[in-house]
N, C-alpha and C positions, 0 to 999 in steps of 0.2 A: 350634376344633373338632378333636379328636384323631382320628387314623386308627386303625382297628382293626388287630389283629395280622395278619389276612389281607391287608389292603390294603398294610401295610408289607412283608410277605413278597413280595407280587406286585411291588412297586416294586423291591425288592432283586434279585429274579430278573430283571426287565427290565434293570436296570443291569448285572448279571453277563453276561447274554446279549449286551448291546450291546458290552461290553468284549471278550468272547470273539470276537464277530464281527470287531471291529476288529483284534485280535491275529492272527486267522486270515488277514486280508487283508494283513498285513505280510509273510507268507511269500512268497518269490520264486515267480514263475510262469514257466514256459518253461525253456529251456536256460540254464545258467549260463555254460558255456564257449563263447561265441560270439565271432566276431572283434571285434565292437564292445565287448563286455565286456572282452576281454583287452587291448584298446588303451586303453579309457577309464578303467578302474579304476586302473592305475599312474599315469596322467596326473592323475587326481583326487587321489590320495594325495600325489603329488609337489607338486601345486598347493597342497594344504592345508599342507604343510610350508613352502612358500615364503611363503604368506600369514602363517603364524605368525612367520617370520623378518622379514617386512615390518613387522609391528606390534611386534616385539620390538626390532629394530635400526634401524627407520626406513625410509622409502620409498626412500632412496638405496642401501640394501643389496642390492636386487634389480632396480632399474630404472636406466635411463640418463637419467632426468629431471634437470633442473637448474633453477636460478632463472630462467635465460633461456628454457628450454623446460619449463614446468611441466605442460603437457598433452601426453600422448603416446598410446600405443596404447590404454590403458584408457579414455580419454575418447573418442578418435577412433573406435574400433571398438566397444567394449562399450556405450557410452552413445549417442553421436551416430548411429552406424550401426545399432546394435541396436534403438533406438527406431523408426527408419524401417521396419525389417522387421516390427516389431510393429504397424504401421499398418493391416494387413489387418483387425484386429478392428473398428476404428471404421468402416472402409469397408464391411465385410460387414454389420455391424449396421445401418448407415444404409440399405443396399440392401434388407435383409429387413424391418426393422421400420418404417422411414419410407417407403420407396418401394414396400413390399409386394411385393418380388420373391421370392415364395415358393419358386421353383425352387432358390434358394441356401440354403434353411433347413437342409438336412441337414448343412451344413458350418459352421454358425454356432458351435456349441458348441466344436468342436475349434479353430476360429480364435480364439475368445475365450480358451480355455485357453492356447493358444500365446502370445497377446498378454499375458495376465496373468503367465505365468511369465517372459516376456521382461522385462517391466517390473520384476518383483520381483528378478530376478537381475542385470539391468543397472543398476538403481538401487542394488542392493546392492554391485555392483562399484565403484560410485562411491565407496564408503567407502574402498576401497583407495587411491584417488588423493588423498584429503583428508589434509592434513598433521596436522590435529586432528579425526579422524573423530567424536569425541564431540560436536563442535559441530554435527553434522548436525541435531540437534533444534532448533536456533535458529530456523529458519523457522516452526516450529510454535508455539513458546512466545514468539516475538518478542523474544528476548534480544539486543539490540544488533545487529539485522539490518535493513538498509535495505529498507523495503517498496517502494521505487521500483526496486529491483534486478531485472534480468531473471531472475537465479538464484532470487530469492524467488518469482517467478511460476512458474518451471519446477518448483521444489521442491513448491509447493502443488498444482500441476496433476498432478504425478506421484503424489503421495499420494492425492489425491481420485480420480484416474482408476483407480488400483489398487483402491480401494474399490468404485468403480462396476463394474469388471470382475468383482470377486469376487461382487457381488450378481448380475450377469448370469449367472455360472456356477453360483451356489449351488443352483439347482433340481436340477442334476445330482448334487450332493453329497447333497441331501435324498433323492433317489430311490435313491441308493446305500445310504443309511442306513435307507431305508424310512420316513422321517418324512413322512407324508402331509400333516399339517396345516402343518408348516413349509414343505413344498414349495408348497402353495397360497398361503401368505403371500408367499413369496419370488418366486413367479411373478408375483404381482400388482405387485411392485416392479420388474419387469424393464424395462418401457417407460420409466419415469422414470429408471432407471439408464442405459439406452441413450441417451436424449436428453441427459442430463447428461454422459455419457462422450464422446459425439460432440463436444459443445461444447468440452470440455476438450482433446480430441485436436487439434482444428483450431487451438487456441491454442498448446499446448505443442510441437506439431511445428514450427510456425513460430518459437516461442520459442527453440528450440535454435539456429536460424539467427540469431536476434537476438543471441545471445551473442557472435557474431563481428563485429557491427556496430561495436563499439568497438575493433576490431583492424585498422582500415583500413591503417595503415602497416606491418603485420606480414604481411598475407596478399597473395599475388601478385595483381596487378590482374586477371588473367584469371578469377580465382575470387571476387574481392571485388566486391560491389555493394550498394547499399542495398536490393536486392530479394532478398537471401539468405533472409530469412524466408519469402517467397513460394515461392522455389525449393525450400526444405526441405519445405514443406507439399505442394506438387504432387508432388515426387519420392516422398514417403511413400506416395502413393496407389498408384503402380505398383510401388514397392518392397514394400509390404505384400501386394499381390495376387500378385506374383511369388513371395513366400515361401509364400503360400497354395497356389499351384500346385505348388511344389516339395515342401513339407511334405505336402500332400494326396496327391501321387503316391506318396510313400514310405509314408505311413500306410495307403493302400489295398492296398499289397503286404504290409506287415508285419502289419497287423491285418485281413487279408482275411476271416477267419471271423466277425468281429464285425459286418460291414456287411451289411445286408439286400440282397436281390436287386434291389429297387427302386432303392436308392441306388447300387448298382453300375452299373446301366444309366444312371442320371442323371449319372454322373461325367464322362463325355466332354462332355456338353452343358454342364456347369458349367465345365469347363476352357476350352472354346471361348468361352463367354460372358465369362469373366474375361480371356481374351486380347484380346478386342475392347475391353474397358474399359482394359486396360493400354496398348494402342496409342493410344487417344484421349488418355489422360493423358500419355503420352510425347510425343505430337505437341504438346500444349499446353506441356509443359516445354521442348522444343526450340525452339519458336517464341518463348517468353519469353526463353530464353537468347540467341537470335539478336538479339532487340530490345535486350537489355542490352549485348551485345557491340557492336552498331552504335552505340548511344548512347554507349558508353564510348570509342569511337574507338581501339581497341587493335590496329589492323591491323599495326603494326610489331612487335608482340610475337609474332605467329604464326610468324615466321621465326627462332625461337629454340628451344632445347631444351625449355623449358617450354611454348612455343607448340605444338610437335609433340605434347607430352604432352596438352595441352588438346584438340587435334584428335583424338587417339586416343580420348579419353574421349567426345567429342561424336559422332564418326562411328562408332567401333567399338562403343561401349557404350550409345548412345542411338538413333541413326538405324538402325543395323544390326538390333538386336533389335526395334525398332519395326516395321521391314519384315518381320521374321520373324513377328511377331504378326499382322500384317495378312494375310500369305500363308497362315499356318496356319489362321486363321479362315475365309478364303475357300475353302480346300481341305479343311478338316476334318482337318488333320494334327495329331494329338495329340502325337506325338513332337517335332514342330517347335515346338509351344507350350512343351514342357518345356525344350527347348534354349534358346529365347528367354528363358524365365524365369531360367535359370541365368546367361546372359550379362547380363541386366538386373540381377540381384543383384550380380554382380561389378562392374558399372558403378556401382551405388549405393555399394558399398564404396569403389571408387576415388574417386568424387566426394567423399564425406564425409572420406576420408583426405587428399585433395588440399586441402580447405579447412582441416582441423584439424591436419594433420601435415606433409604433403609440401610444400604451398604456403605453410606458415607459417614465416616468417623464412627464406625460400628462399635468401637471399644470404649467410647466415652461413658463415664459413669452416669451422666444425665443426658438422656437422648432427646432429640427434638420430636415432639408430637404435635401435629397441627391443632390449633384451637378450633372450636366449633365455628367461630366467625370466619376462619379461613375456608372451611367447607361451604359455608353459606355463600360467600362471595364467589367461589368457584361454581357452585350451582347456579347462581344468578347470571354469571357470564354465559354458561351453557344454555340456560332457559331463554335468555335474551337472543342468543344466536338462533335458537329453534323458532322463536316468534318471527324473526325477520326472514328466516328460511321459508317458513309457512306463508308469510305475507307475499313473498316473491313468487313462490310456486302457484299461489292462488290467482295471481294476476298476469304473470308473464308466460309466454310460450316456452316453458322449460320441459315439462312432461307432455303437454299437449302439442299437437302439430302446429307448425308455423302458419301464419296467414297465407292465403292462396296467392297473394301478390309476390311472395318471395320467389316463387318459381317462374314468374312471368319475365319476359324479356324486358330489360330495363335499358 
């Protein structure tokens, strides 16, 4: 059945108006010369140049990685630590959609967006560390790749979880485009995507820890145990929620005008509720670490430099912020919650780097120290993620209320 000329003209006009809308949205909003822009843009440009050099001349041209130390900052921070901070997405969706804790619904979209971008960029950063990055497709096509490998498990979980998060966030994209029918279909898929995503998250958060189970002789005994997968999973709970507190506090200041008065008033209650959950998860983590330490009988290692470093991590970055979370919840001190969240995030970074970099082959005469170029590339990845996060927040109904037609009968 052929369309009439009028129908064809109408479709062409809709296509043109859609492209016109998208192009108009590409224009920058707000001030261009801000401190963040002036710092981030040169770092991103320099990072891009370094990435080109890395793929042109090889990974050794800009990193201090060797055959003895093949995993460094890009794995220890960008992937292992970054994925922990993205854990807030699966925790929040579990709380809201499974436990029906509706008081946290207003921050679900921004948390899922942050988690999705983190996975995309940190999984993308993994390509920088691969000697043959074009082989990254092997887990998907099954080309000479061991299906019993933990990396095979993690690779598929990353891929599927990114798809699940994209589906979870896609209603916001449909609302931005004004696609009512697509929004209705995508919203109907949300619950299935949430359940699927939560299942994947609990597996690959622990799966990252399982990567280090085969490195028993290389990791310092204070950080190695057969329970590393469990520790990685539990720590991802308070790591992710601390990131939610930190990122949410900044977003509420930067995007103040987008947030409704109702959500502004609910913000303090949300932060205090998250602080209570963080305290509980950190208590479980510390208790498990204590059991592992006692079972391992490593008392003699405490009176060593690495032992002091271990005590600093456990007391200064687990017990101390846990106490701050408890006190802040009981007193309603929002500032103290934010301080505790920052200290907790630093502690998670320290723990993941202790396992993957600092405590890895700690007895070697020549230790791995990241080059300045590795730090620049890492910062470039983070800044690029923030730019895209800001672009999406400024245009799509993430923090602001959805269009009125969402609640209409369709």
